[in-house]
DOKELUM-527184 format. One line per 8 residues: number of its first residue (from 1); for each residue y, z, x of N, C-alpha, C, O. Coordinates in steps of 0.05 Angstrom, whole numbers, padded with zeros to 5 digits. Layout:
REM residues N
NUM	Y/Z/X/Y/Z/X/Y/Z/X/Y/Z/X | ...;
***
This chain:
REM residues 70
1	-01316/00681/02317/-01292/00695/02322/-01261/00700/02293/-01245/00685/02281 | -01266/00728/02294/-01249/00734/02275/-01208/00716/02292/-01198/00714/02314 | -01203/00710/02272/-01176/00693/02286/-01165/00723/02301/-01167/00726/02325 | -01155/00739/02285/-01139/00758/02287/-01152/00775/02328/-01137/00781/02346 | -01183/00779/02328/-01196/00775/02347/-01192/00762/02362/-01191/00768/02386 | -01186/00728/02350/-01183/00714/02389/-01159/00706/02392/-01156/00688/02408 | -01135/00716/02377/-01113/00709/02381/-01105/00741/02415/-01103/00739/02440 | -01103/00764/02393/-01096/00777/02413/-01130/00784/02441/-01136/00802/02456;
9	-01137/00766/02437/-01149/00750/02466/-01146/00738/02479/-01152/00740/02503 | -01133/00709/02463/-01112/00706/02487/-01085/00706/02489/-01073/00685/02496 | -01076/00726/02485/-01043/00733/02474/-01056/00740/02517/-01040/00735/02534 | -01091/00754/02528/-01074/00777/02551/-01076/00755/02574/-01071/00764/02596 | -01083/00726/02572/-01094/00716/02591/-01067/00699/02598/-01050/00694/02581 | -01065/00693/02626/-01031/00671/02636/-01045/00654/02609/-01063/00652/02591 | -01013/00638/02627/-01016/00606/02620/-01028/00591/02626/-01033/00571/02614 | -01039/00602/02654/-01052/00574/02665/-01081/00580/02668/-01094/00565/02683;
17	-01091/00598/02656/-01112/00610/02645/-01123/00595/02628/-01144/00583/02628 | -01094/00601/02608/-01102/00582/02580/-01098/00551/02575/-01103/00539/02553 | -01086/00537/02608/-01083/00514/02592/-01107/00494/02595/-01113/00473/02585 | -01120/00518/02619/-01160/00512/02636/-01171/00521/02606/-01191/00507/02601 | -01164/00537/02587/-01176/00530/02569/-01174/00518/02539/-01183/00522/02516 | -01158/00501/02553/-01155/00475/02535/-01164/00460/02550/-01174/00445/02533 | -01169/00449/02571/-01181/00426/02578/-01212/00421/02575/-01228/00402/02573 | -01212/00461/02575/-01241/00455/02562/-01255/00455/02544/-01279/00451/02542;
25	-01237/00459/02526/-01241/00453/02500/-01236/00412/02493/-01250/00396/02480 | -01225/00410/02499/-01214/00375/02499/-01246/00365/02507/-01256/00347/02494 | -01260/00379/02530/-01281/00357/02540/-01311/00373/02520/-01333/00365/02527 | -01309/00397/02493/-01323/00403/02492/-01331/00375/02460/-01351/00362/02453 | -01299/00379/02450/-01293/00361/02436/-01307/00324/02443/-01323/00309/02430 | -01298/00322/02457/-01295/00293/02462/-01346/00291/02464/-01363/00274/02459 | -01345/00319/02477/-01387/00323/02480/-01388/00312/02455/-01397/00289/02453 | -01379/00328/02428/-01388/00326/02402/-01394/00317/02386/-01412/00318/02369;
33	-01356/00293/02396/-01356/00269/02392/-01382/00247/02398/-01395/00233/02381 | -01384/00248/02412/-01403/00232/02421/-01440/00236/02430/-01456/00222/02442 | -01439/00273/02412/-01460/00281/02382/-01466/00281/02360/-01485/00291/02348 | -01441/00264/02352/-01433/00255/02312/-01442/00231/02326/-01466/00227/02321 | -01433/00217/02338/-01428/00195/02325/-01458/00179/02336/-01458/00156/02327 | -01480/00183/02352/-01503/00182/02363/-01522/00204/02351/-01535/00213/02370 | -01527/00214/02332/-01537/00232/02304/-01553/00248/02309/-01575/00253/02298 | -01530/00271/02347/-01559/00294/02350/-01536/00322/02332/-01531/00346/02333;
41	-01533/00310/02325/-01511/00338/02311/-01503/00328/02283/-01507/00306/02274 | -01495/00341/02276/-01487/00331/02260/-01469/00356/02246/-01473/00353/02222 | -01450/00381/02250/-01451/00384/02267/-01409/00385/02265/-01395/00400/02278 | -01401/00363/02244/-01379/00363/02246/-01349/00374/02243/-01326/00366/02246 | -01365/00400/02233/-01339/00420/02225/-01320/00424/02261/-01297/00421/02269 | -01341/00431/02272/-01357/00433/02299/-01323/00433/02312/-01309/00450/02322 | -01319/00404/02306/-01305/00388/02315/-01269/00400/02304/-01253/00404/02323 | -01261/00403/02285/-01234/00414/02271/-01237/00439/02277/-01221/00450/02263;
49	-01248/00454/02290/-01251/00494/02292/-01231/00493/02320/-01209/00502/02328 | -01259/00472/02334/-01248/00467/02366/-01220/00459/02369/-01208/00470/02387 | -01201/00433/02349/-01182/00435/02342/-01161/00436/02338/-01140/00423/02343 | -01172/00470/02317/-01157/00496/02314/-01150/00509/02338/-01131/00512/02353 | -01177/00516/02337/-01180/00522/02368/-01144/00520/02392/-01124/00533/02393 | -01149/00507/02401/-01134/00488/02411/-01102/00508/02410/-01091/00529/02418 | -01098/00478/02389/-01071/00482/02365/-01068/00518/02372/-01049/00522/02388 | -01074/00528/02367/-01067/00571/02368/-01071/00566/02386/-01049/00557/02391;
57	-01087/00563/02414/-01060/00555/02448/-01046/00567/02443/-01040/00590/02435 | -01034/00531/02453/-01024/00515/02452/-00986/00542/02431/-00964/00552/02435 | -01005/00537/02415/-00978/00566/02403/-00965/00584/02415/-00941/00590/02413 | -00990/00599/02436/-00990/00618/02452/-00973/00614/02474/-00953/00626/02481 | -00988/00588/02487/-00968/00594/02506/-00936/00582/02514/-00920/00587/02532 | -00937/00560/02484/-00904/00546/02487/-00889/00591/02474/-00864/00592/02474 | -00900/00612/02468/-00891/00631/02454/-00886/00657/02491/-00869/00673/02497 | -00904/00652/02501/-00906/00647/02530/-00880/00646/02543/-00865/00665/02551;
65	-00875/00606/02545/-00848/00595/02559/-00830/00615/02553/-00822/00633/02568 | -00828/00614/02542/-00798/00626/02516/-00798/00659/02525/-00780/00675/02532 | -00832/00661/02521/-00813/00697/02533/-00798/00692/02547/-00775/00699/02541 | -00803/00675/02578/-00803/00686/02603/-00773/00668/02620/-00762/00672/02641 | -00770/00646/02595/-00739/00634/02605/-00718/00648/02589/-00696/00636/02587 | -00722/00676/02576/-00709/00702/02565/-00701/00712/02594/-00689/00734/02596;
***
């Protein structure tokens, strides 16, 4: 998915939904690390992509929280 499309999709969600997404992605990272460590997959770049996705979601959450404060 393109980054711009991804950001639009994330901005449509509430803060609570975004925090839930972060938890889901963290569990995916955990599973992916096990798969890489045990040799089930060699897709190491997936972990990096998931971490970047978490950072994008956290940025949107912070933007929404700042808007609520104003």
